[in-house]
C-alpha positions, 0 to 999 in steps of 0.5 A: 204454564207455558206449555211447548207440546201437545200429545194425542191419543188417536182411537177414542181421543182425536178420532171419532168412532167413524176413525177420522179427525173432525174439522175443529180438531184438525183446526186447533192442532194447525193453529197450535203448530203456527204458534210453535207448539209440538204436536205428538201422536202417541197411539197404540196402532202401528206406524204405517195405520197412524200415518194414514189416519193422522193425514189430515194434520200432516202439515203439523208435521208431528211425531208418531209414538207407535205401538204404544211408544215401542216405536217412534218416527217423524210423519213428514219423512218416516224418519226413525227416531227410537225403538224398544223391542220386546226380547224374543226369549220372552215372546216364547214363554208368554207364547207358549202359556198363551196356548194353554188358554187357547189364545194365539197372538198377533205380533206387531214388528218393525219392518215398516220399510219391508212392507208389513207390521203384522205377523199372525200364525192362524191361516183362519185369521178372521175367526181366530182373531175375531176380526183384529185383522181386517181382510183389506189390510195388505201389510201382513205376514203368515208364519209359524211362530216356533220355526224360527226367531222373530226379529224387531217385536213391537208388541204382542197382541191378544184380543178376547174377552175382558175376563179371559185377558184378565186372567191370562195376565195374571198368569203372564205376571209370573214369568220372569223376566222384565216386560210391560203389560197393558190391557185395554177396555175401552173398545166397542166389544172385545178387549185387548192385552198388550205385551211390550218391552219395559220401556214400550209405553207412551210415557217412556218414549216420550220422556226421552223424546222431550229430553232430546228437545229440552222441554220439561214434562211441566210444559207437556198436555196430553190427552187420551182415553184408556189404560195405555195413556195412564202413565202419559196422563199422570206424568205430564204437566197436564194430563186430560182424560176424554169424557168417554175415557175409562174410570181408571184414566179419569181417576188418573187425569187432572181433569176431564174433557167436556166433550167427547171424542165424537163432539170434537172434545180435543178442540174445546180443550185446546181451544180453551187453554191457549186462547184460539177460536 
């Protein structure tokens, strides 16, 4: 197959557990870029954090599908490509239901040029959000969610125990309206439940992008490790699950990497496919 694009998740895939890109992974992506292969980063992280984390491969000029495809930008100049915002009326229903479960969300918003990406409501954020918001992360705003309409919502996130979020997810699905729900498990301790626009998924965002470029889905290689990668992996020409991926993703994939994210698994798969050392 004449592959023209490689799409990579970050955490658990391109990044090792130290949140860095290995020399081997950086090398193979730079070599592919030289050959004209499009490099796309598809991550659940916000654009600002994703841009910092992929600094090592900036020379590949990647396109970043951030917040699971809710917003898409070019790395090289931050140029906006597309967004899929969650309607505030749907957020209100989710928010009220969450309070009944003693769950308070973190909201990711598209305010990159305004200097913030996250809105939170509880002042004792370290305890309430279980470390989701780090003390040294300055791109946040404190705000009461029921005081005024929140615009440009990219995703609504709940960080907690898996079973609690699983039960909450089942209740959310009874809410009328269209939206996307993702429950990620492949984290060290807690699980992450995300609510997005119905088109806020990695595959939906990628499909629109490749259509603009005239690239067929069969010409795309995608690599990931968690539930938010399932549609991407299933619909790409070649979908690869990392060795350290969840069982659900492995079941959806065409193949499984021989090495984990801590062993430069991305390098070994791509170097074999493209015959590059």
